[in-house]
C-alpha positions in Angstrom: -3.1 -21.1 4.2 -6.4 -19.4 3.6 -7.2 -17.5 0.4 -4.5 -15.0 -0.5 -7.2 -12.6 -1.5 -8.8 -12.3 1.9 -9.9 -8.9 3.1 -7.6 -7.0 5.5 -10.0 -7.6 8.3 -9.3 -11.3 7.9 -5.6 -10.8 8.6 -4.1 -12.6 11.6 -3.3 -9.8 14.0 0.4 -9.0 14.6 0.8 -9.0 18.4 3.6 -7.0 20.0 2.7 -7.0 23.6 -0.6 -5.3 23.0 0.8 -2.5 20.9 -0.2 -2.1 17.2 3.4 -2.1 16.2 5.7 -0.9 13.4 5.8 -2.2 9.9 9.2 -1.6 8.3 10.2 -2.0 4.6 13.9 -2.0 3.8 14.3 -0.9 0.2 12.6 1.9 -1.6 12.4 0.6 -5.1 9.2 -0.2 -7.0 8.0 -3.1 -4.8 9.2 -1.5 -1.6 7.4 1.8 -2.2 4.3 0.0 -3.2 4.4 -2.2 -0.1 4.5 0.9 2.1 1.2 2.1 0.5 -0.4 -1.4 0.8 0.6 -1.6 4.5 -0.6 1.9 5.2 -3.9 1.1 3.5 -4.3 -2.1 5.6 -4.8 -0.1 8.8 -3.0 -2.9 10.7 -0.1 -0.9 12.0 0.4 2.2 14.2 3.4 3.2 12.0 4.6 2.2 8.5 8.1 3.2 7.5 10.6 2.6 4.7 14.3 3.0 4.7 16.6 3.3 1.6 19.6 5.0 0.3 18.0 8.4 0.2 16.1 8.3 3.5 17.1 9.6 6.9 18.6 7.5 8.3 19.9 5.9 5.2 19.9 2.2 4.5 22.4 0.5 2.2 22.2 -3.3 2.2 25.8 -3.6 1.1 27.2 -1.6 4.1 27.0 -3.2 7.5 27.5 0.2 9.3 24.5 1.5 7.5 22.4 -1.6 8.4 23.5 -1.4 12.0 22.7 2.4 12.3 19.3 1.9 10.7 18.6 -0.9 13.2 19.6 1.2 16.1 17.3 4.0 14.9 14.4 1.5 14.5 15.1 0.1 18.0 14.6 3.6 19.4 11.2 4.1 17.8 8.2 4.2 20.2 6.4 1.3 18.4 7.8 -2.2 18.6 8.8 -3.9 15.3 6.0 -6.2 14.2 6.7 -6.6 10.5 10.0 -6.5 8.7 10.2 -6.8 4.9 13.5 -6.7 3.0 12.7 -5.6 -0.5 16.2 -5.0 -2.0 17.6 -7.0 -4.9 20.1 -6.9 -7.8 19.8 -8.6 -11.2 21.7 -6.5 -13.6 23.9 -3.4 -13.7 27.3 -2.1 -14.6 29.0 -5.2 -13.2 27.1 -7.4 -15.7 24.0 -9.2 -16.8 22.5 -12.5 -15.8 24.7 -15.2 -17.5 23.2 -17.4 -20.2 26.2 -19.8 -20.0 29.1 -20.6 -17.8 31.2 -18.9 -20.4 29.7 -15.6 -19.2 30.6 -15.9 -15.5 32.7 -13.0 -14.2 34.0 -12.3 -10.7 32.6 -8.7 -10.7 29.0 -9.7 -11.4 29.1 -12.7 -9.0 30.5 -10.4 -6.2 27.8 -7.8 -6.6 24.9 -10.2 -7.0 26.0 -12.1 -3.9 26.7 -8.9 -1.9 23.2 -7.5 -2.5 21.1 -10.7 -2.6 22.8 -12.8 0.0 25.4 -11.1 2.2 23.4 -8.0 2.8 20.2 -9.9 3.8 22.3 -12.0 6.2 23.5 -8.8 7.9 19.9 -7.5 8.0 19.1 -10.7 9.9 22.0 -10.1 12.3 20.9 -6.5 13.2 17.1 -6.5 12.7 15.8 -9.9 13.8 16.8 -9.3 17.4 14.4 -6.3 17.4 11.4 -8.5 16.9 9.4 -9.2 20.0 9.9 -12.3 22.2 6.2 -12.8 22.5 3.3 -12.7 20.1 3.1 -13.1 16.4 5.6 -11.1 14.3 6.8 -11.5 10.7 10.1 -11.1 8.9 10.0 -11.6 5.1 12.8 -11.5 2.5 12.0 -11.1 -1.2 13.5 -14.0 -3.0 12.7 -15.3 -6.5 11.4 -18.5 -8.0 14.6 -18.8 -10.1 16.4 -19.4 -6.7 14.5 -22.7 -6.5 16.9 -25.6 -7.2 14.0 -28.0 -7.7 12.3 -25.7 -10.1 15.3 -25.1 -12.3 14.7 -26.6 -15.7 16.0 -23.8 -17.9 19.5 -23.2 -16.6 21.3 -19.9 -17.0 21.4 -17.0 -14.6 24.1 -18.7 -12.5 24.8 -15.8 -10.1 21.3 -14.7 -9.5 20.0 -18.2 -9.0 22.8 -19.0 -6.6 22.4 -15.8 -4.7 18.7 -16.4 -4.1 19.1 -20.1 -3.3 21.7 -19.0 -0.7 19.2 -16.4 0.6 16.5 -19.1 1.0 18.9 -21.2 3.1 19.7 -18.1 5.3 15.9 -17.6 5.8 15.4 -21.2 6.7 18.3 -21.1 9.2 17.2 -17.8 10.7 13.7 -19.1 11.2 15.0 -21.9 13.4 16.9 -19.5 15.6 14.0 -17.0 15.7 11.6 -19.7 16.8 13.8 -20.4 19.9 13.2 -16.7 20.9 9.5 -16.6 20.0 7.5 -19.6 19.0 5.0 -17.4 17.2 7.5 -15.6 15.1 7.4 -16.1 11.3 10.4 -15.8 9.0 9.9 -16.5 5.3 11.1 -16.0 1.7 8.7 -14.6 -0.8 8.6 -14.8 -4.6 6.7 -11.6 -5.8 6.3 -12.8 -9.4 7.4 -10.7 -12.4 6.8 -7.0 -11.5 7.1 -4.0 -13.7 10.3 -2.5 -12.1 13.7 -1.6 -13.3 15.0 -4.9 -12.0 12.8 -7.0 -14.3 12.1 -4.7 -17.2 14.8 -5.9 -19.6 13.6 -9.5 -19.1 9.8 -9.0 -19.1 9.2 -10.9 -22.3 5.9 -11.1 -24.1 3.7 -13.8 -22.6 4.9 -13.3 -19.0 2.4 -12.0 -16.5 4.0 -8.7 -15.6 2.1 -6.9 -12.9 2.3 -3.3 -11.7 4.1 -2.8 -8.3 0.8 -1.8 -6.5 -0.9 -5.1 -7.5 2.2 -7.1 -6.6 2.4 -5.4 -3.2 -1.3 -6.0 -2.4 -0.8 -9.7 -3.2 2.3 -9.9 -1.0 0.6 -8.2 1.9 -2.3 -10.6 1.5 0.1 -13.5 1.9 2.0 -12.0 4.8 -1.2 -11.2 6.6 -2.1 -14.9 6.8 1.2 -16.4 7.8 1.6 -18.0 11.2 4.1 -20.1 13.0 3.4 -23.2 11.0 4.6 -21.4 7.9 7.9 -20.1 9.3 11.0 -21.1 7.4 8.9 -21.5 4.2 9.2 -20.2 0.6 6.0 -18.9 -0.8 4.9 -17.2 -4.0 2.6 -14.1 -4.3 -0.5 -16.4 -4.3 0.5 -18.0 -1.0 1.6 -21.3 -2.6 4.8 -23.0 -1.5 7.7 -22.9 -3.9 10.0 -25.9 -4.0 13.5 -25.5 -2.6 
């Protein structure tokens, strides 16, 4: 991959049958909102949209009816879908916190973290990947996390979150194979955004970590996305464009 800091004009054009195309971000949290701004600033798309719980139509990654209705709405847009980014995620909440030990494992937390980070993205694949064009380069990206890497796990802990992201990575790899049968230029990848100053990571952003503002993280992610092509499909990359071990 070329430098992740290439200028927007160096981006590989997203081809959707000659039309500029639609960029869609699913999730309106810190990273999702910042990604919309970065994609708009790139000038690469005719339309940039975000869907979340508070938008019309709404999008809830834990409800298949919501996902299906959002996909039907996108399918009816005048611009073909060229870029899809799923920017939802769950790490902590009322159901629990990341586990430091197996002694802390609870069904409630495991159910929620898997529902948001694994099952929801699988249903997004079901309803949104068929909307990508059958010809020309197009990209689907799913925000994962380095802690989902099995090979990179030297610290332990965070059982549910690690497992949910590792499962997401397998879903991405599997979907990339099926997507390639439809369109050999399609790209489907998992992305690690790094530690970003959002509500998800804030309680765990310890001193010494490189915590970046959402706008900076979004620009880095778009820089990586803009340079991906078919040889990268099914991969897992960090915000610098470097491969992350499975």
